[in-house]
C-alpha positions as CSV (number, residue, x, y, z in Angstrom):
1,M,3.2,-5.0,-79.7
2,V,7.1,-4.7,-79.1
3,L,8.8,-1.9,-80.5
4,A,11.5,-1.4,-78.7
5,S,14.4,-3.5,-76.8
6,N,13.4,-2.4,-73.2
7,S,9.6,-1.6,-73.0
8,R,10.6,0.0,-69.3
9,H,12.8,2.7,-71.0
10,F,10.9,4.1,-73.6
11,G,12.8,6.6,-75.8
12,A,16.6,6.1,-76.1
13,N,16.3,2.4,-76.8
14,T,13.8,2.4,-79.7
15,T,16.1,1.1,-82.6
16,R,14.8,-2.5,-83.4
17,M,11.9,-2.1,-85.9
18,I,9.7,-5.2,-86.9
19,P,10.7,-6.2,-90.5
20,G,7.9,-5.5,-93.1
21,W,5.8,-3.2,-90.8
22,P,5.0,0.3,-92.4
23,I,6.4,3.0,-90.8
24,R,3.0,4.6,-90.1
25,W,2.1,1.8,-87.6
26,Y,4.9,2.4,-85.6
27,S,3.5,5.7,-85.4
28,I,0.1,4.7,-84.2
29,G,1.2,2.4,-81.8
30,L,3.7,5.0,-80.3
31,C,0.7,7.3,-79.9
32,G,-1.1,4.3,-78.3
33,L,1.6,3.9,-75.7
34,L,1.4,7.6,-75.0
35,L,-2.1,7.7,-74.1
36,A,-1.8,4.5,-72.2
37,S,0.9,6.0,-70.1
38,M,-0.9,8.9,-69.3
39,P,-4.3,7.7,-67.5
40,A,-4.5,10.6,-64.9
41,C,-4.2,13.8,-67.3
42,S,-7.0,12.5,-69.6
43,S,-9.2,14.8,-67.8
44,T,-6.9,17.7,-68.2
45,L,-7.8,17.4,-72.4
46,K,-11.1,18.4,-71.4
47,P,-11.9,22.1,-72.4
48,N,-12.9,24.2,-69.2
49,W,-15.5,26.1,-70.7
50,E,-16.1,28.7,-67.9
51,K,-12.5,29.9,-68.6
52,L,-13.2,29.8,-72.4
53,A,-16.3,31.9,-72.0
54,W,-14.3,34.9,-70.6
55,W,-15.4,36.8,-73.8
56,K,-18.9,36.6,-72.9
57,K,-18.7,38.8,-69.9
58,K,-18.6,42.3,-70.2
59,E,-15.6,43.9,-68.1
60,V,-16.6,46.2,-65.5
61,V,-14.0,49.1,-65.0
62,D,-14.3,50.4,-61.8
63,T,-14.0,54.4,-62.4
64,G,-14.4,55.5,-58.6
65,P,-17.2,57.4,-57.0
66,T,-19.8,58.8,-59.7
67,I,-19.8,63.1,-59.4
68,A,-23.0,64.6,-60.2
69,T,-22.5,67.2,-63.1
70,P,-24.0,70.4,-62.7
71,Q,-26.7,69.7,-65.2
72,D,-27.6,66.7,-63.4
73,R,-28.3,68.9,-60.0
74,I,-30.1,71.3,-62.0
75,N,-32.4,68.6,-63.4
76,K,-33.0,67.3,-60.0
77,L,-33.9,70.9,-58.6
78,H,-36.1,71.2,-61.6
79,Q,-37.9,67.8,-60.4
80,L,-38.3,69.0,-56.9
81,A,-40.0,72.1,-57.9
82,K,-42.4,70.1,-60.1
83,L,-43.0,67.4,-57.4
84,A,-43.4,70.2,-54.7
85,P,-47.3,70.9,-55.0
86,Q,-47.8,67.1,-54.4
87,R,-45.7,67.2,-50.9
88,G,-47.6,67.1,-47.5
89,P,-46.5,69.8,-45.0
90,A,-43.9,67.4,-43.1
91,Q,-42.0,66.7,-46.5
92,L,-42.0,70.1,-47.6
93,E,-40.5,71.4,-44.6
94,G,-37.6,68.5,-44.7
95,E,-36.8,69.3,-48.4
96,S,-36.9,72.7,-48.0
97,Q,-34.4,72.2,-45.0
98,D,-32.3,70.1,-47.0
99,L,-32.1,72.7,-49.9
100,V,-31.0,75.4,-47.3
101,Q,-28.2,73.0,-46.2
102,V,-26.9,72.8,-49.4
103,L,-27.5,76.3,-50.4
104,R,-25.6,77.6,-47.4
105,K,-22.3,75.4,-48.5
106,E,-22.7,76.4,-52.6
107,E,-20.0,78.3,-54.0
108,D,-21.1,78.6,-57.6
109,P,-23.6,81.6,-58.1
110,L,-25.4,79.9,-60.8
111,M,-26.4,76.9,-58.6
112,R,-27.1,79.4,-55.6
113,A,-29.8,80.9,-58.5
114,E,-31.0,77.5,-59.2
115,I,-31.6,76.5,-55.6
116,L,-33.3,79.5,-54.8
117,R,-35.6,79.5,-57.8
118,T,-36.6,76.1,-56.3
119,L,-37.0,77.2,-52.8
120,A,-39.7,79.7,-54.4
121,V,-42.4,77.0,-54.6
122,Y,-41.7,75.8,-51.1
123,P,-44.0,77.7,-48.6
124,T,-41.9,77.4,-45.5
125,E,-40.2,79.9,-43.0
126,A,-36.9,77.8,-43.9
127,A,-37.4,79.0,-47.6
128,T,-38.2,82.5,-46.6
129,K,-35.9,83.1,-44.6
130,M,-33.3,82.1,-47.7
131,L,-35.2,84.1,-50.2
132,T,-35.2,87.3,-48.3
133,A,-31.4,86.9,-47.4
134,G,-30.5,85.9,-51.1
135,L,-31.5,89.2,-52.2
136,K,-28.1,90.6,-50.6
137,D,-26.3,88.2,-52.3
138,T,-22.9,89.6,-53.8
139,D,-23.7,87.7,-57.2
140,S,-26.1,89.9,-59.3
141,D,-27.3,86.7,-60.8
142,V,-28.6,85.4,-57.4
143,R,-30.5,88.5,-56.7
144,I,-32.2,88.1,-60.1
145,A,-33.0,85.0,-59.1
146,C,-34.7,86.1,-55.7
147,C,-36.6,88.6,-57.3
148,E,-38.1,86.1,-59.8
149,A,-38.6,83.8,-56.8
150,W,-40.9,86.5,-55.0
151,S,-42.8,87.6,-58.2
152,K,-44.0,83.8,-57.8
153,R,-44.7,84.1,-54.1
154,K,-46.6,87.2,-54.4
155,G,-48.2,88.8,-51.2
156,H,-47.5,92.0,-49.3
157,D,-43.9,90.8,-48.4
158,A,-43.3,90.3,-51.9
159,T,-44.4,93.9,-53.0
160,R,-42.2,95.2,-50.0
161,L,-38.9,93.3,-50.6
162,L,-39.0,94.0,-54.6
163,S,-39.8,97.8,-54.1
164,E,-36.7,98.1,-51.7
165,M,-34.5,96.5,-54.6
166,L,-36.3,98.5,-56.8
167,T,-35.2,101.7,-55.3
168,S,-31.6,100.4,-53.5
169,D,-29.8,97.8,-55.6
170,T,-26.7,99.3,-57.4
171,N,-27.1,96.9,-60.7
172,I,-29.3,98.0,-63.2
173,D,-30.3,94.4,-64.2
174,V,-31.4,93.4,-60.5
175,R,-33.7,96.6,-60.7
176,M,-35.3,96.0,-63.9
177,A,-35.5,92.2,-62.6
178,A,-37.5,93.9,-59.5
179,A,-39.6,96.3,-61.7
180,R,-40.7,93.4,-63.8
181,A,-41.5,91.1,-60.8
182,L,-43.5,93.7,-59.2
183,G,-45.9,93.6,-62.3
184,E,-46.3,89.9,-61.5
185,T,-47.3,90.3,-57.8
186,G,-50.8,91.3,-58.7
187,D,-50.4,94.0,-56.0
188,P,-52.0,97.3,-56.7
189,T,-49.8,98.8,-54.0
190,A,-46.8,97.8,-56.1
191,T,-48.2,100.8,-58.1
192,A,-46.3,103.2,-55.8
193,A,-42.5,101.9,-56.5
194,L,-43.2,101.6,-60.4
195,A,-44.4,105.0,-60.0
196,Q,-40.5,106.2,-58.9
197,A,-39.3,103.9,-61.6
198,L,-41.0,106.2,-64.3
199,E,-38.9,109.1,-63.0
200,D,-35.6,107.0,-63.6
201,H,-33.1,108.6,-65.8
202,D,-32.6,105.3,-68.0
203,P,-35.2,104.9,-70.9
204,A,-34.9,101.3,-70.4
205,M,-36.3,101.4,-66.7
206,Q,-39.0,103.9,-67.7
207,Y,-40.2,101.2,-70.5
208,R,-40.0,98.3,-67.9
209,A,-42.0,100.2,-65.3
210,V,-44.6,101.0,-68.1
211,Q,-44.8,97.3,-69.1
212,S,-45.4,96.2,-65.7
213,L,-47.9,99.1,-64.6
214,R,-49.8,97.8,-67.7
215,K,-49.9,94.4,-66.4
216,L,-50.8,95.5,-62.9
217,T,-53.1,98.0,-63.4
218,G,-55.2,96.7,-67.0
219,K,-54.5,100.1,-68.3
220,H,-54.2,100.9,-71.8
221,Y,-52.1,103.9,-72.0
222,G,-49.6,102.6,-74.1
223,D,-45.9,103.4,-74.0
224,N,-46.4,107.2,-73.3
225,V,-44.6,107.5,-70.2
226,A,-46.2,111.0,-69.6
227,V,-49.6,110.0,-69.5
228,W,-48.5,106.8,-67.2
229,R,-47.0,109.8,-64.9
230,E,-50.3,111.6,-64.7
231,Y,-51.9,108.3,-63.8
232,V,-49.6,107.0,-60.9
233,K,-50.5,110.4,-59.5
234,G,-53.8,109.5,-58.9
235,N,-55.2,111.2,-62.2
236,S,-57.4,109.7,-64.6
237,P,-56.2,110.3,-68.3
238,P,-58.5,109.1,-71.0
239,E,-57.3,105.7,-72.5
240,P,-57.2,105.9,-76.0
241,S,-59.8,104.3,-78.1
242,L,-59.6,100.5,-79.4
243,T,-59.5,101.8,-83.1
244,S,-56.3,104.0,-81.8
245,R,-54.8,101.0,-79.9
246,V,-55.2,98.8,-83.2
247,K,-53.5,102.0,-85.4
248,N,-50.4,101.8,-83.1
249,W,-50.0,97.9,-83.5
250,F,-49.0,98.6,-87.2
């Protein structure tokens, strides 16, 4: 098929057409010549499905190192405390040492309090030292957490340390926490410290001491501070009858 005067110089000299041919035939022929002249480029007409599939891939954005939130750290501490009873001595020692290292560097008092609450369930020497030192922390919330921790540990050391907190700390909330913790120890010798709390001028402290004495001794003197004072002095005032106690409930 000849569409031009010079087939080697296609483009500029395509002026002579074959008479009687519709123009669409010339267009078809022109397309055929173009395709024939580009055999090496036929592969480029095939779509690259790997590139076209970009929309299927979820873009991963690098946001840098992940920083644990305070709640994440607290949840981790709660999990450690929950699993501690299942640990062996070596693992308990290792975990308590790790907690001690974290505690020494911790600046947030609320996190220090949570770490100390966790250490309460670790029966290790390292944990004991930190719980003792925590009673001298500058933050009252940390000292309160230590009182709670010692109430779980119980024993003679717990009674001694809590009694000292009850009589010497200058913060009323810490002293109230110590009085409450003494009632949780189950140690009869804690009665002596609670007896001093009954003489406190603050009615709230007197009430807290009564509640702890009630739990510690099993006696039923109600909220009558005067009767409890008689009891801690070694006297044996009669307990109200069951009927009287029931009436006081209403």
